[in-house]
C-alpha positions as CSV (number, residue, x, y, z in Angstrom):
1,M,-32.5,13.6,8.4
2,K,-32.5,13.3,4.6
3,A,-34.3,10.3,3.0
4,S,-31.0,9.1,1.5
5,D,-29.4,9.2,5.0
6,Y,-32.3,7.3,6.4
7,H,-32.0,4.5,3.9
8,R,-28.2,4.4,4.4
9,S,-28.7,4.1,8.1
10,L,-31.1,1.2,7.6
11,T,-28.4,-0.4,5.4
12,V,-25.8,0.1,8.2
13,I,-28.2,-1.6,10.6
14,A,-28.6,-4.6,8.3
15,I,-24.8,-4.9,7.9
16,L,-24.2,-4.7,11.6
17,A,-27.0,-7.0,12.4
18,F,-26.4,-9.7,9.8
19,E,-23.6,-9.4,7.3
20,A,-20.7,-9.0,9.6
21,P,-21.0,-10.9,12.9
22,I,-23.5,-13.6,11.9
23,A,-22.0,-14.3,8.4
24,L,-18.6,-14.6,10.0
25,C,-19.8,-16.8,12.7
26,F,-21.4,-19.3,10.2
27,Q,-18.3,-19.0,7.9
28,S,-16.0,-19.9,10.7
29,S,-18.1,-22.9,11.7
30,R,-18.2,-24.2,8.1
31,I,-14.5,-23.8,7.5
32,S,-13.7,-25.4,10.9
33,S,-15.8,-28.4,9.9
34,A,-14.3,-28.7,6.4
35,L,-10.8,-28.6,7.8
36,R,-11.3,-31.1,10.6
37,T,-10.0,-34.1,8.6
38,A,-7.0,-32.2,7.2
39,H,-6.3,-30.8,10.7
40,D,-6.3,-34.3,12.2
41,L,-3.7,-35.4,9.7
42,R,-1.2,-32.8,10.7
43,R,-1.7,-32.9,14.5
44,G,1.9,-33.9,14.9
45,V,3.0,-30.5,13.7
46,C,0.2,-28.2,14.8
47,Q,-1.6,-28.9,18.1
48,R,-5.1,-27.5,18.4
49,P,-6.1,-26.3,21.9
50,A,-9.4,-25.2,23.2
51,V,-9.5,-21.4,23.4
52,S,-9.8,-21.5,27.1
53,G,-7.5,-24.5,27.6
54,T,-3.8,-25.2,27.8
55,R,-1.6,-24.3,24.9
56,S,2.0,-24.7,24.2
57,C,4.4,-22.7,22.0
58,S,8.0,-23.2,22.7
59,P,9.9,-19.8,23.0
60,S,12.8,-19.4,20.7
61,S,16.0,-18.0,22.2
62,S,17.0,-16.3,18.9
63,L,13.6,-14.6,18.6
64,R,13.5,-13.6,22.3
65,A,16.7,-11.6,21.8
66,C,14.9,-9.3,19.4
67,M,12.9,-7.5,22.1
68,P,12.5,-7.7,25.9
69,S,9.4,-9.8,26.9
70,H,6.2,-8.0,27.7
71,R,2.6,-8.8,28.5
72,V,0.5,-8.1,25.5
73,V,-3.3,-7.5,25.2
74,I,-4.9,-8.0,21.8
75,L,-8.1,-6.2,20.9
76,P,-10.1,-8.0,18.2
77,G,-11.4,-6.3,15.0
78,F,-15.0,-5.9,14.0
79,G,-16.7,-9.3,13.6
80,N,-13.7,-11.1,15.0
81,A,-13.6,-13.1,18.2
82,Q,-10.9,-14.3,20.6
83,E,-10.5,-17.6,18.8
84,D,-9.4,-15.9,15.6
85,Y,-6.1,-14.8,17.3
86,I,-5.6,-18.1,19.1
87,D,-6.9,-20.9,16.8
88,P,-7.7,-19.2,13.4
89,F,-10.1,-21.1,11.3
90,G,-9.4,-24.2,13.4
91,C,-6.0,-24.4,11.8
92,G,-4.2,-24.8,15.2
93,F,-2.5,-22.6,17.7
94,E,0.8,-22.4,15.8
95,Q,-0.9,-20.5,13.0
96,S,-1.9,-17.7,15.3
97,I,-0.5,-14.3,16.2
98,T,-0.6,-15.4,19.9
99,C,1.8,-18.2,19.1
100,A,4.1,-15.9,17.1
101,L,4.2,-13.5,20.1
102,E,4.7,-16.3,22.7
103,K,7.6,-17.8,20.7
104,R,9.3,-14.4,21.2
105,G,8.8,-14.7,25.0
106,H,5.8,-12.4,25.4
107,Q,2.7,-13.3,27.6
108,V,-0.4,-12.8,25.6
109,Q,-4.0,-12.1,26.5
110,V,-6.7,-11.8,23.9
111,M,-9.8,-9.9,24.9
112,P,-12.4,-12.7,25.5
113,L,-14.8,-11.5,22.9
114,K,-17.4,-13.8,21.4
115,R,-18.5,-13.2,17.8
116,A,-22.1,-12.8,18.7
117,Q,-21.3,-10.0,21.1
118,W,-20.9,-7.7,18.1
119,L,-24.7,-7.7,17.9
120,N,-24.4,-5.2,20.8
121,V,-23.7,-2.5,18.3
122,L,-27.4,-2.6,17.6
123,W,-28.0,-0.8,20.9
124,G,-26.9,2.3,19.1
125,I,-30.1,2.4,17.1
126,F,-32.0,3.4,20.3
127,T,-30.0,6.6,20.6
128,L,-30.7,9.9,18.8
129,S,-27.0,10.4,18.1
130,F,-26.9,7.2,16.0
131,W,-29.6,8.6,13.6
132,L,-27.9,12.0,13.5
133,G,-24.6,10.3,12.7
134,K,-23.0,11.9,15.8
135,S,-22.4,8.9,18.1
136,S,-19.4,8.6,20.4
137,P,-17.5,5.4,21.1
138,Y,-18.7,5.6,24.7
139,E,-22.4,5.3,23.9
140,P,-24.3,2.0,23.8
141,G,-23.3,1.0,20.3
142,Y,-19.6,0.7,21.2
143,G,-19.3,1.4,24.9
144,W,-19.6,-2.2,25.8
145,Y,-16.4,-2.9,23.8
146,V,-14.6,0.0,25.4
147,N,-15.5,-1.2,28.9
148,M,-14.6,-4.8,28.1
149,A,-11.2,-3.8,26.7
150,R,-10.5,-1.6,29.8
151,R,-11.2,-4.4,32.1
152,E,-8.9,-6.8,30.2
153,I,-6.1,-4.2,30.1
154,S,-6.5,-3.7,33.9
155,R,-6.3,-7.5,34.5
156,A,-3.2,-7.8,32.4
157,Y,-1.6,-4.9,34.2
158,E,-2.3,-6.5,37.6
159,A,-1.1,-9.9,36.3
160,S,2.2,-8.3,35.2
161,N,2.9,-7.1,38.7
162,K,1.8,-3.6,37.7
163,T,4.2,-3.4,34.8
164,P,2.7,-1.5,31.9
165,V,1.5,-3.7,29.0
166,V,1.6,-3.5,25.2
167,V,-1.9,-3.1,23.7
168,I,-2.4,-4.3,20.1
169,G,-5.6,-3.4,18.2
170,H,-6.4,-5.2,15.0
171,S,-8.6,-3.5,12.4
172,A,-11.5,-1.8,14.2
173,G,-9.8,-2.8,17.5
174,G,-7.3,-0.1,16.7
175,W,-9.6,2.9,16.6
176,L,-11.7,1.5,19.4
177,G,-8.4,1.0,21.3
178,R,-7.8,4.8,20.9
179,A,-11.1,5.3,22.6
180,V,-10.2,2.8,25.3
181,L,-7.1,5.0,26.1
182,G,-9.2,8.1,25.8
183,D,-7.5,11.1,27.4
184,G,-5.7,8.7,29.7
185,T,-7.6,9.5,32.9
186,W,-10.0,6.5,33.1
187,R,-9.3,4.7,36.4
188,D,-9.8,1.1,37.4
189,E,-12.5,1.1,40.1
190,D,-10.6,-1.2,42.4
191,T,-6.9,-0.1,42.0
192,K,-7.6,3.5,41.0
193,T,-4.8,3.2,38.5
194,R,-5.1,5.4,35.4
195,I,-5.2,3.6,32.1
196,V,-2.3,5.8,30.8
197,D,-0.1,4.3,33.5
198,M,-1.1,0.7,32.5
199,I,0.1,0.9,28.9
200,S,3.7,1.0,27.6
201,C,2.8,1.1,23.9
202,F,-0.2,1.2,21.7
203,V,-0.1,-0.7,18.4
204,S,-2.6,-0.8,15.5
205,L,-2.6,-3.3,12.7
206,G,-4.6,-2.5,9.6
207,T,-6.8,0.0,11.3
208,P,-9.1,2.6,9.6
209,H,-8.1,5.5,11.8
210,S,-10.0,8.3,10.0
211,P,-13.5,8.6,8.6
212,P,-14.2,9.1,4.9
213,S,-13.3,12.5,3.5
214,S,-16.1,15.1,3.7
215,N,-15.6,15.5,-0.1
216,A,-16.5,11.9,-0.7
217,K,-19.9,11.7,-2.3
218,D,-22.5,9.3,-0.9
219,I,-20.0,7.9,1.6
220,M,-20.8,8.1,5.3
221,D,-19.0,7.2,8.5
222,M,-20.3,3.6,8.9
223,T,-19.9,3.8,12.6
224,R,-22.5,6.5,12.7
225,G,-20.1,9.1,14.1
226,A,-18.1,7.0,16.6
227,L,-14.9,7.0,14.4
228,T,-15.4,10.6,13.5
229,W,-15.7,11.5,17.2
230,T,-12.5,9.6,18.0
231,H,-10.7,11.2,15.1
232,E,-11.7,14.7,16.2
233,N,-11.5,14.5,19.9
234,L,-8.5,12.1,20.3
235,P,-6.4,13.1,17.3
236,G,-3.2,11.5,16.3
237,A,-0.9,9.9,18.8
238,F,-3.0,11.6,21.5
239,L,-1.1,10.3,24.6
240,A,2.4,10.4,23.2
241,P,5.1,10.5,24.3
242,R,3.8,9.0,27.6
243,V,2.2,6.2,25.5
244,P,4.0,5.8,22.1
245,Y,1.8,4.8,19.2
246,V,2.9,2.4,16.4
247,T,0.7,2.2,13.4
248,V,1.1,-0.6,10.9
249,G,-0.4,-0.5,7.4
250,S,0.0,-2.2,4.0
251,D,0.2,-1.2,0.4
252,L,0.1,-4.7,-1.1
253,I,-3.2,-4.5,-3.0
254,P,-4.3,-1.8,-5.4
255,G,-8.0,-1.1,-5.6
256,D,-9.2,-2.0,-9.1
257,K,-12.5,-0.5,-10.2
258,E,-12.4,-2.4,-13.5
259,G,-11.4,-5.7,-11.9
260,A,-13.6,-8.8,-12.3
261,R,-16.5,-9.0,-9.9
262,G,-15.3,-10.8,-6.8
263,S,-11.7,-10.4,-7.6
264,L,-9.2,-9.2,-5.0
265,G,-8.7,-5.9,-6.7
266,R,-12.4,-5.1,-7.2
267,S,-13.2,-6.1,-3.6
268,A,-10.4,-3.9,-2.3
269,Y,-11.7,-1.0,-4.4
270,E,-15.1,-1.2,-2.8
271,S,-13.7,-1.5,0.7
272,Y,-11.2,1.4,0.3
273,R,-14.0,3.6,-1.1
274,L,-16.1,3.0,2.0
275,V,-13.2,3.6,4.3
276,C,-11.7,6.7,2.8
277,G,-13.8,7.8,-0.1
278,E,-11.3,6.7,-2.7
279,G,-11.1,3.2,-4.2
280,S,-8.2,3.4,-6.5
281,V,-5.5,3.5,-3.8
282,L,-3.2,1.0,-2.1
283,G,-4.0,-1.0,1.0
284,D,-4.2,-4.4,2.6
285,G,-7.3,-5.4,0.8
286,V,-9.7,-4.0,3.3
287,V,-8.1,-0.8,4.8
288,P,-6.2,1.7,2.6
289,L,-2.7,2.6,3.6
290,Q,-3.6,6.3,3.9
291,S,-6.1,5.6,6.6
292,S,-3.8,3.3,8.6
293,H,-1.6,5.8,10.2
294,L,-1.8,8.6,12.8
295,E,0.0,11.8,13.0
296,G,2.8,11.5,15.6
297,S,2.9,7.7,15.5
298,T,5.8,5.6,14.4
299,Q,4.6,4.3,11.1
300,V,5.4,0.9,9.6
301,D,4.4,0.0,6.0
302,L,4.3,-3.7,5.0
303,K,3.2,-5.7,2.0
304,C,0.6,-8.1,3.6
305,Y,-3.1,-8.9,3.8
306,H,-5.5,-7.4,6.3
307,S,-6.1,-10.6,8.3
308,I,-5.6,-14.3,8.4
309,S,-8.2,-15.7,6.0
310,S,-9.8,-18.8,4.8
311,P,-7.6,-21.7,3.9
312,R,-10.0,-22.1,1.0
313,M,-8.1,-19.3,-0.7
314,P,-4.6,-20.9,-1.2
315,E,-4.0,-18.9,-4.4
316,Y,-3.4,-15.8,-2.3
317,E,-1.3,-17.5,0.4
318,I,-3.1,-15.2,2.9
319,R,-2.6,-17.4,5.9
320,S,1.2,-16.8,5.8
321,T,1.2,-13.1,5.0
322,W,-0.9,-11.0,7.3
323,Y,0.2,-8.5,10.0
324,G,0.4,-11.3,12.6
325,S,2.2,-13.9,10.5
326,D,5.3,-15.4,12.1
327,S,7.3,-14.4,9.0
328,L,6.3,-10.7,9.2
329,I,5.7,-9.9,12.9
330,D,9.3,-8.8,13.6
331,S,8.9,-6.1,11.1
332,W,6.8,-4.1,13.5
333,L,7.5,-5.9,16.8
334,N,11.1,-4.6,16.9
335,V,9.8,-1.1,16.4
336,V,7.5,-1.6,19.4
337,G,10.4,-2.6,21.5
338,D,12.2,0.6,20.7
339,A,9.0,2.6,21.4
340,V,8.6,0.9,24.8
341,S,12.2,2.0,25.7
342,V,11.3,5.6,24.9
343,S,8.1,5.4,26.9
344,A,9.9,4.3,30.0
345,K,11.8,7.6,29.9
346,A,8.8,9.8,29.1
347,P,7.4,12.2,31.8
348,V,4.3,11.2,33.7
349,L,1.1,12.5,32.3
350,E,-0.3,15.1,34.7
351,E,-3.8,15.1,35.8
352,R,-6.3,17.0,33.6
353,N,-8.7,19.4,35.2
């Protein structure tokens, strides 16, 4: 390993260990505390449930007509937790993607991921493949996530009376979701059902589906090979047409190398450069549009932000304009409904030798 690669690997470890999961954990705690008073004042409009408790979101008859109801499983992005998709920043259930889906008649399960569990990626440093940059998503660094997601999908499938479910992966949950599907042959230990038969559609929201270009100087696959492995071994819409893929991206924010330090454009530039090797491109502020899609998928382009963000940033109105916002969700959800209809008519995937 080159010295430069060694130092970059140490940087990755620092990021994985501290910057992402722990910083996000403290940030969420601070914001929740700061918002508690404001939240109490608007309780009459937006009820805040415990993540594991009862929640209520009245279905809308007009929204239900857009797409037949399905059971949906949401796979969180890197550094995110279950609560971010149920009670984001403590702002209440009605601000969540789960509520937006339930209003449309869908039954939603969010993988019960805790923020601190992202520290499990550190198990990867004990494998040679990590240091060689040749990890797979099934090794210790990410295998725990894949296994948890498969269990959750299996539970959802059983809860829906063995009706295939829609799987939605947000951000890193999208490329990890592709690894969860794999070649379709993984089976639940109890039911022996193949995962390809449990899923009616796979959806990714703002996902970096491909590693940086090999031509990009001094930019490495931050997953130490896991994303590259997925890109090379499970290319494109790998299980289509049996499982249709819908990829959703955004071209709202141009990366701006000359932008003021800390500005949205400058931050986007730095993020895009790490994801695809180019910073002066369009994206959702975190993931460039060109990395958000898969060959063979149904592709939807929006103008929105990467994720629901801190209410301390009202100037960007981020809370109302991300992939899971109630005002935008039908832009891709109706496409999913069409894809599910096609999936039902697709031939059964034959066993692989």
